[in-house]
N, C-alpha and C positions, 0 to 999 in steps of 0.2 A: 353583578352587584354583590358585595360581601355583606354578611350579617354578623355583627358583633354582639354577643350576648350582653355586653356591658351597656349597649345602647338601650334607652328606655322605651316606655310604652308609646310615647309620642312618635318616636322614630318608626317603630313597627307599624303604627296605625297609618301614618302619612305615606310611608314608602309602599305599604301594601295597596293603599288606595290609588297612588300614582301608577304603580305597576299594572294594576287591573285596568286603569283608565287609559294610560298612555303607552304601556309596554315597559319592559325592564329598564333600569337605569344603568349608567356607566360610571365606574369609579374613576375620578380624575383628581389626583392630589388630595386636597382637603374636602372636596365636594363629590357628591354623587349626582350626575347630570341626568335629567329627564326632559322629554319634550314638554313644553309648557301647555297645560290644558286651556289656557286663555287664548293664546295667539298661534299655537302650533297644533291644534286639534282638527285641522281641515282635511286630514287624510293624505296630505302631501308629505314629501320628505324634507326634513329640516335638520340642521345641526342643533342638538338639544341645548336649550338656553336656560333651563330651570335648575338651579343648584340647591341641594339639600345636604345639610350636615348636622350632626348632633353635638351639642355643648353639654358635657356631663356636669359642669359646675352649676349651670342654671337648671339642669334637668329639662332642657328645651331643645326642640328640633327647629333649626333655622331654615326658612324657605325663602329663596331669593331668585327672582327672575332677572337675568342680566339684560333683558330687553325692557325692564322697568314696569312690568305688570304688577299690580298691587297684590300683596300677599293674601288679602281677604278674598279677592276675585279668584286667585288660584285655588284656594281652599274651597270656595263655594262650588267650583267646577267639579270637585271630586267628592262633594257631599260632606265636607268637614267645616269646622269653625276655627277662628283664630285661637280660641282657648285650647284646641287640640294640639297646638304647638308645644304645650307644656305637659310634662309627665303628670304633674299634680298641681293644681292651683292652690294657693294658701287658703286654709279654711277660715271662714269668717267667725264661726262659732267654735270656741276652744273645746267645748264639750263634744264636738263631732270629729276631733282629730283621729286620724287612723281609719276613718270610714271612707270607702271608695264610692264616689258618685256613680250611679248606674248610667249606662250610655243613653243618650237621647234617642228619640224615635228616628230622627234623621240619621244618626250614627248607626243604629241597628239596621235600618233599611240599606244604607251604603254597604255595611259589612256583608249583609245577605246577598246583595247584588254582586259584590266582588267575588264571593264564593261561587255563586251560580255561574258567572261568566268564566271564571277560571276552569271550572269543570267542563263547560261547553267547549272552550278553546282546546283543552287537553284532549277531549273526546274526538274533536274534529281534526286534531293534529295540525292546527293552523301554524304556519311558520312565523318566526319573529320577523317583522318587516325590516328590510334593508334598503339603504339609499342607492338607487340606480345611478350609474354614471352616464349622464347624457352628453358629456363633453362640453365644448364651447358652443355658444349660440352662433348660428350661421345665417340668421335672418331676423327681420323685425317681428315684434309681437303683433298678432292679428286677432281681432274680435271674431269669435265663432258664432255666438248667439247671445241673446239677452232674454232674461226671464223677468217679467214684470210681476211684482207683488202688489195686490190690491187689498184695500181695507174692506171691512164688512159691508160698507156702503158702495163698494165698487170703485172708489176713487184711488188713484195711484198713491202708493206709500213708498216703494223703493224698487230697485232693479238690481239683479245680479248678472254680471257680464262674464261669460266664459271666454277665455282667451287661449291661444296656443303660440308657442315660440319654437321655431325649428332649431334643433341642435345637431351636433355631429352624429349622435346615436339615437335619433328619434325626436318626437315632438313633446315638449313639456307644457302641461296645461296649468292654468292659473285662473283665479277668479278675483273680481273686484265688485264693490257695492257702491250704490249711490242712493241718496234719499231725495224725494221730491219735496221741495220747500213750499210749493204752491205757485212759484214763479220760475224756478230753475232746478236743475239736478245738482246736488251737492255731493262731492266724493267722500261719503262717510256711511256708516252703518245706519240701519233704520229699525223701526219697532219690531219686536219679536212676534211676527204673525206668520201663520202657515202659508205656504204657496197655494194658490188657487182657493183662497179663503171663502169667497162667495159660494163656490161649488161645495166646499166642505160644510158650510152652514146649511145649505139645502139638503145635503146628504144626511146630516144629523137629524134634521127635522122630519125627513121622509123615511128614516129608518134604514137607509141603504148601507151596505158594506163600504168601509173607507180603508184604503191602503195607505200606509205611511212608509215611504221609501227614503233612500239616503240623498237623492239629488234630483234636481229639476228634470234632467233628461229621462230618468225612470218614471217620474210623474207623468210626463207627456206620453210615454209609451203605454202606461196603464190607462190613461184617459182615452187613448186611441182604441183600446179594446172595449170601451163603453163603461169603464169603472170610474169611481171617484178616487183620486189619490192626492197626496200632499207630501210636503217635506219642509224642513227649515232651511234658511239661507246658510251657505258656507259649510255644508256637509257635516260629517260625523263629529260628535262631541258638542254640538251647538244647539241641541234641542233643550228647551226649558219648560218649566211649569206654565209660562205664559203662552207657549205654543199649545200645550196640552189642553188648556181650559176650553179651547174652541171645539174640541172633540168630545168633551164631557157630555154624557147623555146619549152617545151613539149606541146603536144596538150591537155592532160587531166591528172591531178594528183589526186589520191584519198588518202587522209590522213585518216588513221584508228586510232582512238583514243582508248586508254584503258579506261575502264569504272571506272575511279577513278579521284580524283582531280588532281594529277600530270599528268595523261593521258590527261585530257581536256586542261590543261595549255600547255602541250607539243604540242598537236595538233594545238592549236591556234597559237603558235609560229611558227610552220612549215608552216601553211597556210598563215600567215602574210608575211613570206619571199618569198612566191611563188605568192601571189596575185598580178596580173598585169603583171607577167612575164611568165605565161603559159596560154594556151587557156581557161582552166576551172579548178577550184579547188573544190573538194568535201570534206567534213569532215563527215566521217561515223564511225559507231561503231558496235560491235558484237551484234547480235540478242539474243545470249545466252552466259552467262559467261562474263569474263572480257576482253579478248583480241581476236585477230584473231584466234589463235590456239584453244581456247575454242569454238569459233563460228564454226570452221570447224569440231571439234570433236563432236559437237552436231548435225552434219549432214546437216548444212546449207551451201549454196554456196556463192560465193563472191557477186552474184547478190542479195543476201538477207541481206546484211549489212544495218543497219538502220541509218537514219540521226541523227547527234548530234544536239540537240536543239540550236537554235540561231546561232551557229558557221557555220553550213552548209549553212543556208540561207544567211548569211552575205558574206561568202567567195566565194560562187558560182556566185555572182553577179560581173560583170566587175567593175574594179576600175573606178572612175570618173576622168575626166581630160584628156586633149589631149595627154600628155606625156605617161600616162599609156595605153591609147588606142593604140598609135603607137607601144608601146612595144608588146602588145598582137597581133596586126596585123602582125608585123614582125616575131613573133614566130610561126605563123600558116603555 
């Protein structure tokens, strides 16, 4: 992706956030193409469908998902707002012309997280993800397993189904969701609740350590060792504040990052939503392989997880400020 100094503040802000969240963009004619953080943030390989270009006449950066995701949803996923598409909004008070508005708290947090993740990725020398060539499908798609999501009262909320499709050069995995309507399963998304929510609630109330990993398979592996673990549906990039609120008040949360760019970005997002709301946050990673399952398969224990550079050091420190300190004190 090229950087033109004539492009304004909005372009720099939006493309930096997209690069940190989804990886670098690709220049194509009038557009720079990125993976869409709304529908292409599942860690799978996609042809980028989010176009970004700068309009110097308007002083505006245009964001357009060619799969028709809403611009506001795209910007929400990277911690920005619709107003960030403009270099400078018109001033309502003529006496304040020429004064630059300070960045919002959400913008400051996003910029800090982007900087931290960039440093961590550079230090770990994580490669830019490339799309593998699986070739043509050579068989039907099969269901591998289903992960049931339950509400706080134990009733069914939704299910994530893991699938595989044999191809010429390996098996391609995919996922689908369904929501329980009370009488039937509907093929759609469901409420943003953590996996194994009843166990998470018990863990928070009893002061146990809670592991946040990237997928349901790793949750199961951690639970098999006697620990409490959770994740969000549909993988990296889909953790929200709504997921995080269920862990608020926990004594210690260990975020286990997958060893790749989406994994680091996802772990930072999880840690940011918990920082200041739990007693301690750690950001760790597998000592061998990519994820927690690889780590355990290699014969390592959970006590042998390694620190993620920059992220662990930052998020294990208490938030500064009296409000955050009061939140931590109340949660203990």
